[in-house]
VOMITOR-882826 format. One line per 10 residues: number of its first residue (from 0); their letters; for each residue x, y, z of C-alpha. Coordinates in Angstrom, 1 decimal, padded with zeros to 4 digits. Layout:
NUM = a = X/Y/Z | ...
end
This chain:
0 = mkafkhftls = 038.0/300.1/098.3 | 040.4/299.3/099.8 | 041.7/302.3/100.5 | 037.8/302.9/102.0 | 038.4/299.3/103.9 | 041.5/300.5/105.9 | 040.2/304.0/106.2 | 037.1/302.9/108.1 | 038.7/300.1/110.3 | 041.6/303.2/111.0
10 = wlviilfigf = 038.6/305.5/112.7 | 036.9/302.4/114.6 | 040.1/301.7/115.7 | 040.5/305.3/117.3 | 037.0/305.3/118.1 | 037.4/302.3/120.1 | 041.1/303.4/122.1 | 039.1/307.1/122.4 | 036.5/304.9/124.1 | 038.8/302.5/126.5
20 = ffwlyqltkp = 040.4/305.3/127.7 | 036.1/307.2/128.1 | 035.5/303.9/130.3 | 039.1/304.6/132.1 | 038.5/308.0/133.1 | 035.1/306.9/134.3 | 036.4/304.0/136.5 | 039.1/306.2/138.2 | 037.7/309.7/138.3 | 036.7/310.5/142.1
30 = dydkaeegee = 032.7/309.7/142.6 | 032.2/313.5/143.9 | 028.2/313.0/144.3 | 028.9/309.6/146.2 | 031.0/311.4/148.5 | 028.6/314.1/148.8 | 025.7/311.5/149.7 | 028.1/309.2/151.2 | 027.8/305.6/150.8 | 025.0/303.4/151.7
40 = itnlhpevqe = 026.6/300.8/154.1 | 026.1/297.5/152.9 | 028.0/293.9/151.8 | 030.2/294.8/154.3 | 031.3/291.5/157.2 | 028.7/292.4/159.8 | 030.8/293.2/162.2 | 032.2/295.8/160.5 | 028.9/297.6/159.3 | 027.8/297.4/163.0
50 = avetlidrad = 030.9/299.7/164.1 | 030.1/301.6/161.0 | 026.9/302.3/162.8 | 028.2/303.2/166.3 | 030.9/305.5/164.9 | 028.2/307.3/163.2 | 026.7/307.3/165.9 | 029.2/308.1/168.5 | 030.6/311.1/166.5 | 026.9/312.3/165.8
60 = didievvitd = 026.5/312.2/169.6 | 029.8/315.4/169.9 | 028.7/316.5/167.2 | 030.8/315.7/164.0 | 029.2/314.1/160.7 | 031.0/311.5/159.6 | 030.5/309.8/156.1 | 031.2/306.8/154.8 | 033.1/307.5/151.0 | 033.9/304.0/150.3
70 = glrtdeeqea = 033.3/300.7/151.2 | 033.8/297.0/149.3 | 035.9/297.4/146.6 | 035.3/295.1/143.5 | 038.2/294.2/142.3 | 038.1/296.4/139.0 | 036.9/299.4/141.8 | 040.7/298.4/143.2 | 042.9/297.9/140.3 | 041.6/301.8/139.1
80 = lyargreddr = 042.2/302.9/142.4 | 045.9/301.2/142.1 | 046.1/302.9/138.7 | 045.4/306.8/139.8 | 048.6/308.5/140.1 | 050.6/306.0/138.0 | 048.8/305.9/134.5 | 048.0/310.0/134.9 | 049.0/312.9/136.9 | 047.2/312.5/140.4
90 = divtharage = 048.3/311.8/143.4 | 048.8/308.0/144.1 | 046.3/307.2/146.5 | 047.0/303.2/147.7 | 049.6/300.8/147.2 | 047.2/297.5/147.1 | 046.2/295.7/143.9 | 043.1/294.4/143.7 | 042.4/291.6/146.6 | 045.7/293.3/148.6
100 = syhnyglavd = 042.7/295.7/150.6 | 041.0/295.2/153.1 | 038.1/296.8/150.5 | 038.1/293.6/148.9 | 036.8/291.3/151.5 | 034.3/294.1/153.8 | 036.2/294.9/155.8 | 037.3/298.2/155.3 | 035.7/301.8/155.0 | 036.8/305.6/154.3
110 = yairdhdgei = 035.5/308.3/155.7 | 035.5/312.1/155.4 | 033.6/314.6/157.3 | 030.5/317.0/156.3 | 030.6/320.4/157.7 | 027.8/322.3/159.2 | 027.2/324.3/155.4 | 027.3/320.5/154.0 | 030.2/320.0/152.5 | 032.5/317.4/152.5
120 = iwdihydgnd = 036.2/318.0/154.6 | 039.0/316.5/153.8 | 040.9/318.8/155.8 | 042.3/316.5/158.6 | 042.9/319.0/161.2 | 038.6/320.6/160.8 | 037.6/321.3/164.2 | 034.3/322.2/163.3 | 032.3/321.0/166.6 | 035.2/323.9/167.9
130 = ngesdwfeva = 036.4/322.1/170.7 | 039.7/322.5/170.3 | 040.7/318.9/168.5 | 040.9/317.6/165.0 | 037.5/315.8/163.9 | 039.2/313.5/162.1 | 041.5/312.3/165.1 | 038.2/313.0/167.2 | 036.7/309.9/164.8 | 039.7/308.1/164.6
140 = diakdlgfew = 039.5/307.9/168.3 | 036.3/306.5/168.2 | 037.2/303.8/165.3 | 039.9/302.5/167.6 | 038.1/302.4/170.7 | 035.0/299.9/169.0 | 038.1/297.8/166.8 | 039.8/300.2/163.9 | 042.5/299.7/162.6 | 043.2/303.4/161.1
150 = ggdfnrfpdy = 045.0/304.5/158.3 | 046.3/307.5/159.2 | 048.5/305.3/161.9 | 050.0/303.3/159.3 | 054.0/304.0/158.4 | 054.9/303.1/154.6 | 051.6/305.0/153.4 | 049.6/307.6/156.0 | 045.8/307.0/154.4 | 044.0/309.0/156.9
160 = phlqmtfgls = 039.8/308.5/155.2 | 041.1/304.6/156.0 | 039.1/302.2/158.9 | 039.5/299.0/158.1 | 039.2/295.5/160.7 | 041.7/292.9/159.8 | 040.3/290.2/162.7 | 044.1/289.2/162.6 | 043.7/288.1/158.2 | 046.2/288.9/156.8
170 = iselersyrp = 045.8/289.3/153.1 | 047.9/286.7/151.8 | 045.4/284.4/154.3 | 041.9/286.7/152.6 | 043.7/286.1/149.4 | 044.1/282.1/150.3 | 039.4/282.2/151.2 | 040.1/282.6/154.3 | 037.8/284.8/156.2 | 036.4/286.4/159.8
180 = pveed = 033.7/283.9/161.3 | 030.3/285.4/161.7 | 028.2/285.2/165.2 | 024.7/284.7/165.0 | 022.4/286.3/166.4
end
């Protein structure tokens, strides 16, 4: 009977272990369906949300379809992204842990471009509107004009899909609960 309990406990531990890694995999794998559809723009700082909507409209005016692939992230989502490339064979996608990203405060989004066939394009040199300029860089220029900082300009770790508005606040200040003001209408 003792051997049976030990055998059952061993299998239970193995099943829990496999379940944990499946759960971790689900957290860290890219959500291609979400990227294909674009993420609904919610829970962002109101000025960031308005700027994102303006960005999408201005890009559409020059025949570029911007798709928001990521917005506000929970601490769990941020930790899962941080684990990518550190706990598996994929590329590292962020150096920010939970609480260390402007995404965690509703102040950042990631974008991609949708081509005329409906496919999401991650190629930063793609010129879908055939004007001789990279659509990614055209979108980045519009975003910067709207007050965003573009991750492609980051020196240490260029992050081409990333746009953020810091309102002059550092991550350290955000971690200490400082928040950008919200203008009343």
